N, C-alpha and C positions, 0 to 999 in steps of 0.2 A: 537524544541527540538522532537525526536522521540518518539511515543508512542510504548509501547508492546501492542500487541494486541493477545489476548489468547481466547480460547473456552469460557472463564467464562467472560469476559468483552465484547466482541463483542457487546452486545445488546447494553449496555451503552455506550461505545465509539464510536461505527460506527451507528449503528441503530437508536439511540436516539440523534445524534449529531446536533446542530444546524448549524454547517458550514460543506462543503464537506470535505471528508475523503479519503486519498489515503493508500491503504494498499498494504504492499511490502511482497509477500509471498517469502521466502526464506529458505536455510539452511545453518547451517554453514561449511558443506563440498563442497557447490557449489562454483565452481570456479568464473562464470559470476556473481552471486550474490553478492560475494566478490569485484569483479569490480564495482559494483553499489553502494554500501554502503556508499562511501564517498559522491556520488552525491546525494543519497536519503538524507543524512544527511544534505548536503548543502541546498537543497529544503524545508526541515523541518525549518531551521533556517529564509531562505527567505520569507516563506510564513506562519510563526507563527501568529497566529490570524484569520488568513484567512481561512486556510486550515489545517487539522491535517493529520499528516503523521505518520504511523505507520509501524510496521514490525510484521509479524506474522511468527514464524518457524514453518514450516511445520511438521517437526518430533516432535514437542511438542504440537502439535494442530491438532491432525488427523481429530477431526470433522470439523472445519473449511474448512480445505483442501478437505475435503470429500464433504462438502456443496456446494463449488464453483468448484467441478471439478478440482482442480488443477492437471495438468499433467506434466507441464514443469515449472522449475523455473529460474530465477526469473518471479513472476507474479505480475503484478501491476493492481490492482481493485479500481478503482475509484466509490465512493457512493457520492449520493447528495439526500439531505431528506430521509436518510435511503434505498435508492433504488441504487441499481448497475445500473451505467452509462456508464461506459468506461472501457475496457481493453487493458492491452499491455503486451506481453510476450516476455520474453528474455531480455538480455543486449541491451539497446537502448541509443542513444545518449541524453545527458543531455537536449539537446535543446528541443528534441521530448517529452521527459516526460514531460517539463515544459510547452510545447504547450497543452498539454492533460489537465494538471493542470488548465490552463488558460481557456480551453473551458468547462471544469467542472464549472468553478467559474462564469463562464459571464452568 
């Protein structure tokens, strides 16, 4: 299940998470974001319990978007032990996104 990541729950859901977290920064009006949404949902189900996968709406969460200097969407940020360890920008193939998840889990 995908989490909703917001300015207010980021610390608890991401920084303090005991497992790695992938945050998908998106917007409802973004075509490539809509294209990636089903893939992100599939990965959230596949990695349930191993990796949290959440979505952060850039329009609704300007503080987080600013903190991580999100200039293009979708942007995927990977966190491990509360630290940003990997980034992917744009619509990318599912296998590439999954490969990055596996690297972060390793």
